[in-house]
Backbone as a ProteinNet text record, in pm:
[ID]
protein_1_A
[PRIMARY]
MNRREAKPCTVCGRQIEPRRKWRGVFEEVKYCSVRCRRRGLRPVDRQLESAILDLLGQAQGGTLICPNEAARQIQPDAWSELREPSRAAARRLVARGQAQIVQRGRIVDPSSARGPIRIRLVR
[TERTIARY]
-469.3	-510.9	-553.5	-659.6	-707.8	-724.1	-756.4	-764.5	-872.8	-976	-1083.6	-1035.2	-922.4	-869.8	-789.2	-759.6	-682.1	-756.2	-677.7	-737.6	-654.7	-712.4	-639.3	-539.6	-428.8	-329.2	-391	-363.9	-418.7	-370.6	-248.6	-190	-214.3	-176.3	-181.8	-307.6	-380.9	-503.8	-485.5	-359.8	-337.1	-372.8	-402.9	-441.1	-319.1	-335.4	-232.6	-272.6	-187.1	-212.3	-155.5	-226.8	-175.6	-43.5	45.8	173.6	183.3	263.2	278.1	326.1	418	471.5	366.5	256.7	150.8	39.1	53.5	-52	-80.8	-204.4	-246	-247.2	-175.8	-173.7	-213.3	-265.4	-297.6	-399.8	-486.9	-586.5	-519.7	-399.9	-328.7	-247.2	-223	-142.1	-221.1	-157.1	-222.7	-156.5	-28.6	49.5	105.1	114.1	165.2	316.9	380.3	525.9	581.6	712.4	780.3	763.4	768	751.6	618	509	377	371	432.6	431.3	504.1	617.3	694.2	622.4	560.2	492.4	368.7	286.1	162.4	65.5	-50	-149	-122.2	-114.3	-87.7	-214.9	-219.3	-338.6	-370.1	-267.4	-291.8	-363.7	-342	-410.5	-560.6	-599.6	-742.3	-800	-720.5	-766.3	-791.6	-704.6	-721.8	-848	-874.3	-997.7	-1119.7	-1117.9	-1229.8	-1244.7	-1131.7	-1136	-1193.8	-1155.2	-1209.2	-1359.6	-1403.3	-1547.6	-1623.2	-1564	-1627.4	-1640.2	-1532.4	-1535.6	-1636.4	-1642.9	-1740.3	-1882.9	-1900.1	-2032.3	-2077.6	-1984.7	-2016.9	-2037.3	-1978.7	-1987.8	-2132.2	-2169.3	-2305.3	-2320.3	-2415.3	-2457.3	-2349.9	-2267.3	-2169.3	-2047.9	-2021.1	-1903.4	-1777.6	-1678.4	-1551	-1458.4	-1374.2	-1273.5	-1136.1	-1035.4	-896.8	-846.4	-767.7	-717.4	-630.2	-572.3	-490.7	-573.8	-702.7	-788.8	-793.9	-798	-798	-663.9	-555.3	-421.8	-409.9	-465.4	-461.8	-543.9	-650.9	-735.2	-662.5	-583.2	-512.1	-388.9	-306	-183.5	-176.7	-237.8	-243	-106.6	-6.2	124.2	217.7	198	288	207.6	108.1	18.1	85.1	191	254.1	315.4	348.5	399.4	291.9	165.7	54.5	-7.9	60.5	4.6	-18.6	85.2	69.9	-16.3	0.4	-91	-238.4	-268.3	-408.5	-459.4	-373.2	-412.4	-434.9	-349.5	-365	-495.9	-529.5	-657	-773.9	-763.9	-869.7	-879.7	-765.7	-768.1	-830.7	-803.1	-865.1	-1016.4	-1062.4	-1206.5	-1270.1	-1199.4	-1249.2	-1257.9	-1156	-1155.4	-1272.2	-1313.9	-1427.8	-1561.4	-1558	-1681.3	-1747.4	-1674.1	-1730.7	-1709	-1609.9	-1576.6	-1534.3	-1519.8	-1470.9	-1361.1	-1261.4	-1155.2	-1181.1	-1174.7	-1212.3	-1097.1	-1075.5	-984.4	-1054.3	-1053	-1116.5	-1260.6	-1331.4	-1472.5	-1502.3	-1399.9	-1420	-1367.4	-1437.8	-1391.1	-1270.2	-1163.4	-1040.1	-1003.7	-918.5	-865	-767.1	-791.4	-704.8	-560.9	-539.7	-404.6	-317.4	-378	-299.1	-315.7	-391	-413.7	-284.6	-247.9	-130.7	-177.2	-111.7	-147.3	-260.6	-320.2	-424.8	-547.6	-598.2	-720.6	-820.4	-944.3	-1052	-1127.8	-1195.4	-1268.8	-1414.8	-1503.5	-1644.9	-1706.2	-1819.1	-1890.3	-1947.5	-1965.9	-2027.2	-2170.9	-2214.8	-2352.7	-2443.3
1272.8	1215.6	1327.4	1304.5	1409.8	1356	1446.4	1411.8	1308.3	1302.5	1207.1	1063.5	1041.1	906.4	861.7	952.6	917.3	810.8	726.4	621	602.1	540.9	527.2	412.6	432.2	326.7	218.6	94.5	-18.1	-18.6	29.4	21.8	148.4	264.7	386.8	469.9	443.7	516.6	652	693.1	820.9	807.4	920.4	919.1	893.9	804.1	776.9	854.2	944.5	1022.4	945.9	946.6	879.4	940.9	854.9	900.4	856.6	926.7	896.5	752	704.9	569.8	461.3	497.3	399.5	401.8	482.5	492.6	353.3	313.3	182.3	72.9	93.5	-8.3	49.2	171.8	236.2	157.1	83.3	2.8	-103	-146.5	-250.8	-195.9	-65.6	-3.8	-7.1	-59.9	-71.7	12.8	42.6	106	240.3	334.2	467.3	472.2	375.9	379.4	238.8	229.1	102.3	65	164.8	139.7	71.6	122.7	61.9	-78.8	-96.3	-228.9	-330.2	-289.9	-382.2	-409.9	-307.7	-324.9	-411.7	-381.1	-456.4	-434	-496.5	-489.1	-601.1	-566.8	-664.8	-686.4	-793.8	-817.9	-701.8	-634.4	-522.8	-409	-395.1	-290.2	-315	-437.6	-471.8	-457.8	-491.3	-474.3	-327.1	-240.2	-96.6	-45.8	-91.3	-51.7	-93.9	-217.2	-267.9	-188.3	-156.2	-80.5	59.9	122.5	255.4	247.7	149.8	135.7	103	20	-11.5	113.6	190.7	312.7	412.5	424.8	515.5	466.4	335.1	278.7	302.2	304.2	327.9	476.1	562.1	707	752.4	852.6	904.9	1011.2	995.2	1097	1178.7	1117.3	1192.1	1237.8	1175.1	1210.8	1176.6	1262.2	1241.6	1160.9	1078.5	1005.3	1034.4	1014.1	1028.8	891.2	881.5	751.2	684.7	764.2	706.8	622	650.5	571	426.2	407.6	272.3	204.9	281	225.6	181	262.7	225.1	100.1	83.8	-34.5	-161.7	-152.3	-268.9	-301.2	-199.7	-219.9	-114.7	-142.1	-41.2	8.3	-79.2	-40.3	18.9	-16	30.9	95.3	174.6	230.5	331.8	396.1	500.1	441.7	313.2	247.6	239.7	247	232.9	366.8	477.6	608.9	622.6	605.9	620.5	508.9	382.1	279.3	307.8	372.3	404.2	516.9	612.1	716.7	656.3	561.5	494.5	415.2	351.5	277.9	374.4	491.2	592.1	636	654.7	694.5	586.4	459.6	350.1	349.7	377.5	384.2	499.7	611.3	725.1	686.1	617.2	576.6	483.5	405	314.1	381.5	506.6	580.8	551	495.2	461	568.2	654.2	754	884.1	986.9	1117.1	1160.8	1229.1	1285.2	1434.4	1482.4	1620.5	1689.3	1816.4	1903.7	2036.5	2083.5	2211.6	2219.3	2109	2106.8	2094.7	2085.4	2074.7	1941.5	1887.2	1765.1	1801.6	1722.8	1750.4	1631.8	1658.6	1554.1	1470.9	1341.5	1260.6	1251.3	1265.6	1255.9	1373.7	1487.8	1607.6	1657.7	1588.7	1633.5	1621.1	1728.8	1731	1772.4	1718.7	1754.6	1668.1	1709.8	1630.5	1615.8	1494.2	1467.4	1397.3	1402.3	1329.2	1253.4	1148.6	1063.4	1058.9	1056.4	1038.2	953	893.6	814.9	908.3	857	934.3	960.2	1083.6	1118.9	1088.3
-3281.6	-3154.5	-3061.7	-2985.8	-2896.9	-2755.7	-2665.7	-2523.4	-2494.6	-2576.9	-2551.8	-2560.8	-2626	-2640.1	-2518	-2426.2	-2307.8	-2228.8	-2160	-2078.5	-1952.3	-1848.2	-1721.8	-1723.6	-1653.2	-1632.5	-1544.3	-1573.7	-1498.6	-1353.9	-1329	-1195.6	-1113.9	-1167.1	-1086.5	-1110.2	-1218.3	-1244.5	-1309.2	-1332.9	-1400.4	-1548.1	-1612.4	-1753.1	-1841.8	-1937.3	-2037.5	-2163.1	-2204.1	-2324.8	-2444.9	-2555.9	-2676.3	-2722.1	-2769.6	-2823.7	-2969	-3042.2	-3184	-3204.9	-3121.4	-3139	-3111.8	-3044.2	-3014.7	-3117.7	-3222.2	-3322.9	-3379	-3373.1	-3421.9	-3316.1	-3203.9	-3097.9	-2962.2	-2961	-2833.8	-2753.8	-2818.8	-2747.5	-2659.9	-2695.6	-2621.3	-2504.5	-2501.5	-2396.3	-2265.7	-2158.2	-2028.1	-1919.5	-1937.6	-1831.8	-1878.1	-1785.1	-1819.1	-1819.9	-1752.9	-1742.9	-1721.8	-1735.1	-1709.6	-1561.9	-1476.4	-1332.5	-1302.8	-1362.1	-1340.1	-1399.6	-1515.8	-1577.7	-1490.3	-1434.3	-1348.3	-1216.1	-1160.8	-1032	-1044.6	-1144.6	-1162.9	-1047.9	-1059.2	-951	-851.7	-727.2	-621.2	-541.1	-465	-381.5	-287.3	-235.9	-144.3	-216.7	-346.3	-422.5	-426.4	-446.4	-445.9	-305.3	-202.9	-64.8	-34.5	-84.6	-62.5	-130.6	-251.9	-320.7	-239.9	-191.5	-110.7	18.3	82.1	207.2	183.9	73.6	42.6	22.1	-55.4	-79.8	48.6	135.5	264	350.9	359.4	440.2	384.6	253.3	192.9	214.7	214.9	240.6	382.9	476.4	616.9	647.1	563.3	586	567	641.4	637.6	530.4	440.5	344.7	276.7	196.3	118.5	196.2	309.3	387.7	309	322.2	255	344.5	281.7	358.6	299.4	379.4	336.5	292.6	185.7	143.9	250.4	339.8	447	542.4	553.9	640.4	591.2	460.1	403.5	429.4	416.6	442.8	588.4	680.1	822.7	850.7	774.9	794.2	748.3	643.3	589.6	672.8	702.5	780.8	891.5	1005.3	1112.3	1160.8	1162.1	1216.1	1110.6	985.2	878.1	765.7	801.2	701.4	610.1	656.7	574.2	446.7	448.1	326.9	218.5	259.3	165.6	125.6	154.6	119.6	-30.1	-109.6	-254.9	-313.5	-271.3	-323.3	-292.4	-178.3	-148.5	-238.1	-271.7	-366.6	-505.2	-542.9	-672.6	-675.8	-564.6	-557.5	-575.9	-516.3	-532.3	-678.1	-744.6	-886.2	-973.3	-942	-1018.7	-999	-877.5	-851.8	-927.6	-937.8	-1015.2	-1162.5	-1213.1	-1353.6	-1385.7	-1287.5	-1307.6	-1280.4	-1236.6	-1213.3	-1080.4	-984.7	-855	-749	-768.9	-666.4	-732.7	-649.3	-693.1	-597.7	-651.2	-568.4	-555.8	-430.7	-399.1	-326.9	-363.7	-290.7	-269.6	-146.8	-111.9	-160.7	-151.4	-187.2	-335	-418.4	-563.3	-615.2	-712.2	-777.3	-862.5	-850.7	-925	-1013.1	-1110.3	-1196.2	-1113.1	-1097.8	-1012.4	-1062.2	-1192.2	-1246.7	-1208.4	-1182.3	-1153.6	-1010	-927.6	-789.2	-708.2	-643.3	-557	-418.2	-316.2	-180.4	-127.4	-16.2	48	-40.9	-47.1	-122.1	-32.2	-70.7	-4.2	-111.2	-69.7	-162.7	-120.9	-219.2	-190.4	-302.1	-270	-370.2	-475.8	-594.8	-701.5	-665.1	-681.6	-647.8	-763
[MASK]
+++++++++++++++++++++++++++++++++++++++++++++++++++++++++++++++++++++++++++++++++++++++++++++++++++++++++++++++++++++++++++

């Protein structure tokens, strides 16, 4: 098994690496962890994806946005609860080829990005 077989988790968007125990059934694997399987995709997750795409659509010429901006748009008073879900929404958009995650002006792997990130539409 090689890295080309990796695929994104349905919930968090991180890359799922093939494991020996999944040999023959890896196509059926959807979640990277028990936590993601239990959480599942919620309506707020789809709202965050839409909010990110809306904000990117409104941005002028490749402007970067912070995922927290989408969280503030969904829940203005309790946006900090949506910090990680907004990052996960950004990772799902990257997995679908709709967006890119950037740090310090460089495109980064969303599964390993730590610290502040910005999002932009795919050029």
